[in-house]
C-alpha positions, -999 to +999 in steps of 0.1 A: +000+000+000+028+024+009+047+017-023+015+024-043+012+058-026+047+068-034+043+056-070+012+078-073+031+108-058+060+102-081+038+100-112+020+132-102+052+151-097+066+138-131+033+148-148+035+183-134+071+187-144+063+175-179+034+199-183+054+228-171+087+221-189+076+200-218+053+224-236+072+256-238+098+253-265+109+271-296+108+253-329+129+266-357+118+262-393+137+271-424+108+280-447+128+293-477+164+297-490+181+307-522+214+319-536+219+352-554+243+379-562+242+417-564+271+439-576+294+409-579+289+398-543+272+365-537+249+356-508+226+328-496+195+341-480+163+327-465+136+329-439+136+314-405+103+310-385+099+301-348+067+280-348+071+271-311+057+288-280+091+300-265+119+320-280+147+306-300+175+324-281+202+320-308+214+297-335+233+294-368+231+285-404+260+268-423+262+271-461+288+250-481+299+266-513+304+244-543+324+251-575+308+246-610+316+209-608+299+205-574+331+201-555+330+216-519+351+248-516+344+261-481+317+265-456+304+298-441+285+301-408+261+329-400+247+332-365+214+348-355+199+362-323+166+357-306+135+348-327+103+352-307+074+327-310+056+333-342+083+356-355+099+353-390+135+364-395+153+368-428+190+358-429+217+366-455+250+348-456+276+367-475+297+344-496+317+368-518+321+362-555+325+324-550+288+315-554+283+290-582+263+264-563+256+258-526+242+233-501+226+244-469+246+221-446+233+228-411+206+247-392+206+248-354+186+267-328+191+268-291+169+278-261+178+303-234+197+276-214+217+266-245+198+234-252+193+225-288+158+229-302+141+211-330+151+226-363+133+217-396+142+225-432+107+228-447+124+224-481+140+190-473+115+168-492+118+190-523+156+189-522+157+151-516+134+146-546+158+167-567+189+148-555+191+122-582+191+148-610+216+169-591+239+139-588+236+134-626+244+171-632+274+170-609+288+138-625+284+153-660+300+186-649+329+167-634+333+146-665+332+177-688+359+194-667+381+163-669+379+161-707 
């Protein structure tokens, strides 16, 4: 009987902790991204959205630049500050004149205590569907450069 009582108390405390701490969290979404250039200076830009119910305190985006044959050249990281719940934030990663092709390599967001939050690239399914044709393009570009 006594063990059952403590089990119920423990379950109640756990449930209260889960309801207080488990629901308030930021959730970072990358809703759009593209590469471009103005005045000879390349950039990768996009839109981040916090769809959660707590701030995304800080985070970063990493873009890997590729040459015309799809070979990785370098990666560039751009950090960002607080994104409030429901807020959209544009980002722009300056990449100089090197922009031929790119891959958005990483997206991370963190809460106010430095814990990683869920980060979702809303374009991931589209990019995965395009991957086979991208691989064909890259193979052809590398073969043409070797000839």
